[in-house]
C-alpha positions in Angstrom: 0.1 -0.3 -0.1 1.1 3.5 -1.0 2.4 5.8 2.0 -0.3 8.2 3.0 0.7 11.9 2.2 -0.9 15.5 3.6 -1.4 17.8 0.1 -1.6 21.3 0.4 -3.2 23.6 -2.1 -2.3 27.2 -1.7 -5.0 29.0 -3.6 -5.8 32.3 -4.8 -8.7 34.4 -3.7 -11.7 34.3 -3.5 -10.9 30.6 -2.6 -9.2 29.8 0.8 -6.4 26.9 0.5 -7.4 23.3 0.8 -5.6 20.2 2.3 -5.8 16.8 1.2 -5.1 13.8 3.4 -4.2 11.2 0.9 -4.9 7.8 2.7 -7.3 4.9 2.5 -9.8 7.2 3.5 -9.3 10.7 1.8 -10.2 13.5 3.7 -10.3 17.0 2.0 -10.3 20.1 4.5 -12.2 23.0 2.9 -13.6 23.2 -0.7 -12.9 26.6 -2.0 -15.4 29.5 -3.0 -18.2 28.2 -5.2 -17.2 29.6 -8.6 -13.9 27.6 -8.2 -15.7 24.3 -7.9 -14.5 22.8 -11.1 -10.8 23.7 -10.2 -11.5 22.2 -6.9 -12.5 18.9 -8.4 -9.5 19.2 -10.8 -6.9 20.0 -8.1 -7.6 16.7 -6.3 -7.8 14.6 -9.4 -4.4 15.7 -10.6 -2.9 14.3 -7.6 -4.7 11.0 -8.0 -8.2 11.2 -6.2 -11.1 11.2 -7.9 -14.0 13.0 -6.0 -16.2 10.0 -5.4 -13.0 8.7 -3.4 -13.4 11.2 -1.2 -14.3 9.7 2.8 -14.9 12.8 4.1 -14.9 16.9 3.4 -14.3 18.5 6.9 -14.7 22.3 7.2 -12.5 24.5 9.5 -15.5 27.1 9.4 -18.2 27.9 7.4 -17.3 31.1 5.6 -18.0 31.1 1.6 -14.3 30.7 0.5 -14.0 27.4 2.7 -17.4 25.9 2.0 -18.1 27.1 -1.7 -17.5 23.7 -3.4 -19.6 21.6 -1.0 -22.3 21.8 -3.3 -21.1 20.2 -6.1 -19.1 17.6 -4.3 -22.2 16.6 -2.2 -24.9 16.6 -4.9 -22.7 15.0 -7.4 -20.7 12.5 -5.5 -22.5 12.2 -2.2 -19.6 13.3 -0.3 -20.1 13.3 3.5 -19.5 16.9 5.2 -18.2 17.5 8.7 -18.0 20.8 10.5 -18.3 21.7 14.2 -21.8 21.2 15.6 -22.8 25.0 16.3 -22.2 25.9 12.6 -23.7 22.5 11.3 -27.0 23.3 13.3 -27.4 27.0 11.2 -26.8 25.4 8.2 -28.9 22.4 8.3 -32.0 24.4 9.6 -31.1 27.3 7.0 -30.9 29.9 9.5 -30.4 33.2 7.8 -27.2 33.9 9.8 -25.6 30.7 8.6 -22.2 31.2 6.9 -22.6 35.0 8.0 -23.5 35.1 4.0 -26.4 37.5 4.4 -24.5 40.0 6.5 -21.6 39.7 4.4 -23.2 39.9 0.9 -21.4 36.5 0.1 -23.1 33.6 -2.1 -23.1 30.2 -0.8 -25.0 27.2 -2.3 -27.0 25.0 -0.1 -25.2 21.7 1.5 -25.8 19.7 4.5 -23.7 18.9 7.4 -23.7 15.2 7.9 -21.2 14.8 10.9 -21.3 17.4 13.9 -17.7 17.6 15.2 -16.9 18.7 18.8 -13.6 19.3 20.4 -11.5 16.3 20.8 -13.1 14.2 18.3 -11.0 12.1 16.3 -10.9 11.7 12.5 -9.6 8.3 10.9 -7.9 8.6 7.4 -6.9 5.0 7.3 -3.3 5.1 8.4 -3.6 8.3 10.5 -5.7 10.2 13.1 -6.6 13.7 12.8 -7.6 15.4 16.3 -10.3 18.0 16.3 -9.5 21.2 18.1 -12.4 23.6 18.8 -10.4 27.0 18.3 -13.0 29.6 18.1 -12.4 33.3 17.6 -12.4 33.9 13.8 -16.2 32.2 14.2 -17.6 30.5 17.3 -17.5 27.2 15.6 -13.8 27.5 13.8 -12.2 24.2 14.1 -8.4 23.2 13.6 -6.9 19.8 13.0 -3.8 18.1 14.6 -2.0 15.3 13.2 0.4 13.9 16.1 2.7 11.5 14.6 3.9 14.0 11.8 3.1 16.9 13.9 1.1 18.7 11.4 -1.6 21.5 12.3 -4.2 22.8 10.1 -5.4 26.0 11.6 -8.0 27.2 9.2 -8.4 31.2 9.4 -7.2 31.3 13.4 -3.9 32.7 12.2 -1.5 32.9 8.9 2.0 33.1 8.2 1.9 36.9 7.9 -1.7 37.8 9.6 -4.5 37.1 11.4 -8.0 36.1 10.9 -10.3 39.1 10.9 -12.6 39.2 13.8 -16.4 39.5 13.5 -17.4 41.2 16.7 -21.2 41.9 15.6 -21.8 38.1 14.7 -19.5 36.0 16.5 -19.4 38.0 19.6 -17.3 41.0 21.2 -15.0 38.5 22.9 -13.9 37.0 19.8 -10.5 38.6 20.4 -10.2 37.0 23.7 -11.3 33.7 22.2 -8.7 33.9 19.8 -6.0 34.5 22.3 -7.2 31.4 24.2 -7.0 29.5 20.9 -3.6 30.5 20.1 -2.6 29.6 23.9 -3.9 25.9 23.5 -2.2 25.4 19.8 1.1 26.8 21.4 1.4 23.7 23.6 1.5 21.4 20.9 4.5 19.9 19.1 4.1 21.4 15.5 6.5 20.8 12.7 4.4 22.4 9.6 1.3 24.4 9.8 -1.3 25.1 6.9 -3.7 28.1 7.4 -6.4 29.1 5.1 -4.7 31.8 3.2 -1.2 32.3 2.3 1.9 29.8 2.1 2.4 26.9 4.5 4.5 27.7 8.0 7.8 26.2 8.4 7.9 27.9 12.1 4.5 27.9 13.3 5.5 28.7 16.7 6.9 31.9 15.7 3.5 32.4 13.6 1.5 31.8 16.8 3.8 34.1 18.8 3.5 36.9 16.3 -0.4 36.6 16.1 -0.7 36.6 19.6 1.3 39.9 20.2 -0.7 41.4 17.7 -4.3 40.2 19.1 -2.7 41.6 22.6 -2.1 45.0 20.8 -5.6 45.1 19.7 -6.9 44.5 23.2 -5.7 48.2 24.1 -6.8 49.5 20.6 -10.0 47.7 19.8 -10.4 50.2 16.9 -7.9 48.1 15.0 -9.9 45.2 15.3 -12.8 46.8 13.1 -10.5 48.5 10.7 -9.0 45.2 9.9 -12.3 43.3 9.4 -13.6 46.3 7.2 -10.6 45.9 4.8 -10.7 42.4 4.8 -14.3 42.3 4.0 -14.4 44.9 1.6 -11.7 43.7 -0.5 -13.1 40.2 -0.7 -16.2 42.3 -1.9 -13.8 43.6 -4.8 -12.7 40.3 -5.6 -15.7 38.6 -6.1 -17.3 41.4 -7.9 -14.1 41.9 -9.8 -14.0 45.6 -8.8 -16.8 48.4 -8.2 -17.3 51.2 -10.2 -17.0 54.6 -8.3 -21.1 55.4 -8.7 -21.7 52.0 -7.5 -20.0 52.0 -4.4 -22.0 54.2 -2.0 -25.3 52.2 -3.0 -23.5 49.2 -2.6 -22.1 49.7 1.0 -25.3 51.3 2.4 -27.0 48.0 1.6 -24.5 45.8 3.4 -25.3 44.8 7.0 -21.2 44.5 7.8 -20.6 48.3 6.4 -23.7 49.5 8.7 -22.9 47.9 11.7 -19.0 48.7 11.7 -19.9 52.5 10.9 -22.3 53.0 13.6 -21.1 51.0 16.2 -17.3 50.8 15.8 -16.6 54.2 14.7 -19.8 56.2 16.1 -20.5 57.5 12.3 -23.6 57.7 10.1 -22.7 55.0 7.2 -22.8 57.9 4.8 -20.2 59.6 6.6 -18.0 56.7 6.7 -18.0 55.6 2.9 -15.2 57.9 1.9 -13.3 57.4 5.0 -13.1 53.8 4.4 -12.2 54.3 0.7 -9.3 56.5 1.9 -8.1 53.9 4.1 -8.4 51.1 1.5 -6.1 53.3 -1.0 -3.7 54.3 2.0 -3.4 50.6 3.0 -2.8 49.5 -0.3 -5.9 47.1 -0.2 -7.3 48.5 -3.4 -6.4 50.7 -6.1 -8.1 52.9 -8.7 -8.1 51.8 -12.4 -9.7 54.4 -14.1 -13.1 54.6 -12.5 -13.0 51.0 -10.9 -11.9 50.4 -7.5 -9.8 46.8 -7.5 -8.5 44.8 -5.0 -4.6 44.7 -4.9 -4.3 41.0 -3.9 -3.9 38.6 -6.6 -7.3 36.8 -7.3 -9.3 35.0 -9.9 -12.6 36.6 -10.8 -15.5 34.6 -10.6 -17.7 34.1 -13.5 -20.4 36.8 -13.7 -23.0 34.4 -14.4 -22.5 32.5 -11.5 -22.1 35.8 -9.2 -25.5 36.7 -10.7 -27.3 33.9 -8.8 -26.3 35.7 -5.7 -27.7 32.4 -3.5 -27.7 32.7 0.2 -28.9 30.4 3.0 -32.0 32.7 3.4 -33.3 31.2 0.1 -32.2 27.6 0.9 -35.1 24.9 0.7 -34.5 22.6 3.8 -36.3 19.6 2.4 -34.2 19.9 -0.7 -31.1 18.6 0.9 -31.8 17.7 4.7 -32.0 14.0 5.9 
């Protein structure tokens, strides 16, 4: 029998990274953005695993860039999907808050969570065992996975090589920062040789990345406005990616319709949303998160624009039909 392997796919936005545990029971961790579903299938085929061979999909959390391929893999191949039990309930009952899709204005096609995971559960891949670690902060149901034999950590969006996951204080709680620090503290006690996060390259020195993330979070304890700025820039940049830019004349109306923009403007910055528009635009340009191309505001991070036809569907959990995919 061939030796098992852990294969890391570093992906461009709007898709998050994926990790494939190639073993007797192949496990795919996260599935990218919905518009990249064909690419998701192709990537695993190219390393010798066909979609119907997948034993399980595990989602680190339910944001659109991590769960977007679930729909096609589940519908076309019957792949079982696992996620933290709290997020599973929101998804399976089509709660309007599921995936934060409505608040963020991000399309997610319907899927069902078959296996509800809890802290310290174990996932068998054949020759390996992945330990499930509940690491809340970025979302309440955020999971990390640890493989103790090779000392490998899969940490979703808790932290990255050179960044940290943005915090949603309005949907995931005002103590998201404290939860993130506790989650990092827990991971820092593990022996970790390699770590893979939801965005950016693999980490050869994971403990240094954890220390850097913790230091940044601790600074935010004293400057909570930084939590909101970090989140606003990440959310708006992702919007610019999935829409492949916004024309100057579209921006005001678009932002004023977004739940995240309304909440951050009113409650984080004590501004009327109309007042916050230009302030946010100035910060996007100043920080290098976006730039103007003639009349179009474009995200500066490398990305692959979704097909317009796919984006026009704008499907969200509020429109899902439970009877279509619940057991």
